C-alpha positions in Angstrom: 112.9 101.1 111.9 113.9 103.0 115.0 117.3 103.8 113.6 115.8 105.2 110.4 113.3 107.4 112.4 116.2 108.3 114.8 114.3 107.2 117.8 115.1 105.0 120.8 112.5 102.8 122.4 112.3 105.2 125.3 111.8 108.2 122.9 109.1 106.3 121.0 107.4 105.4 124.2 107.4 109.0 125.3 106.0 110.2 121.9 103.3 107.5 122.1 102.4 108.3 125.8 103.0 104.7 126.9 105.7 103.0 129.0 108.9 101.7 127.6 108.2 98.0 128.4 105.1 98.2 126.2 107.2 99.5 123.3 109.7 96.7 123.9 106.8 94.2 123.8 105.6 95.7 120.6 109.0 95.7 118.9 109.6 92.1 120.2 106.3 91.1 118.6 105.1 89.9 122.0 102.0 92.2 122.1 99.9 93.9 119.5 99.2 97.6 120.0 95.8 99.1 120.0 94.8 100.5 116.5 95.4 104.2 117.6 98.8 103.3 119.0 99.7 101.4 115.9 98.7 104.4 113.7 100.8 106.7 115.8 103.7 104.2 115.7 103.5 104.1 111.9 103.6 107.9 111.7 106.5 108.2 114.0 108.5 105.4 112.4 107.6 106.8 108.9 106.2 103.5 107.7 102.8 102.4 106.4 100.3 101.2 109.1 99.5 98.2 106.9 103.2 97.2 107.0 103.2 97.4 110.8 100.0 95.5 111.1 101.4 92.7 108.9 104.5 92.5 111.1 102.4 92.2 114.3 100.1 89.6 112.8 103.0 87.5 111.6 104.6 87.8 115.1 101.4 86.8 116.8 101.0 83.8 114.5 104.6 82.7 115.2 103.9 82.8 119.0 100.6 80.9 118.7 101.8 78.3 116.3 105.2 76.7 115.6 107.4 78.7 113.2 107.3 75.7 110.9 103.6 75.9 110.5 103.9 79.6 109.7 106.7 79.0 107.2 104.8 76.3 105.4 101.7 78.4 105.3 103.6 81.4 103.9 105.2 79.1 101.3 101.9 77.7 100.2 100.4 81.2 100.0 103.3 82.3 97.9 103.0 79.3 95.6 99.3 79.8 95.2 99.8 83.4 94.3 102.5 82.6 91.7 100.4 79.9 90.2 97.5 82.4 89.7 99.8 84.6 87.6 
């Protein structure tokens, strides 16, 4: 995303008015930004805020639970969605 927006982590941090380690933590899905920061990130990265929110929630779940649990849950949700069609 940064490449597409032609931004470095440092440039994104400056544009957001936050420090570079915070941006690094967001990109590494180690922290979830505040809603206003997330909205600004989406604007600067030229992506939908809902997309970023989904990425952060998925990252948070993977850190809280084992990746296997997340993968199984995602597969079950995918299967239940396809069964409903």
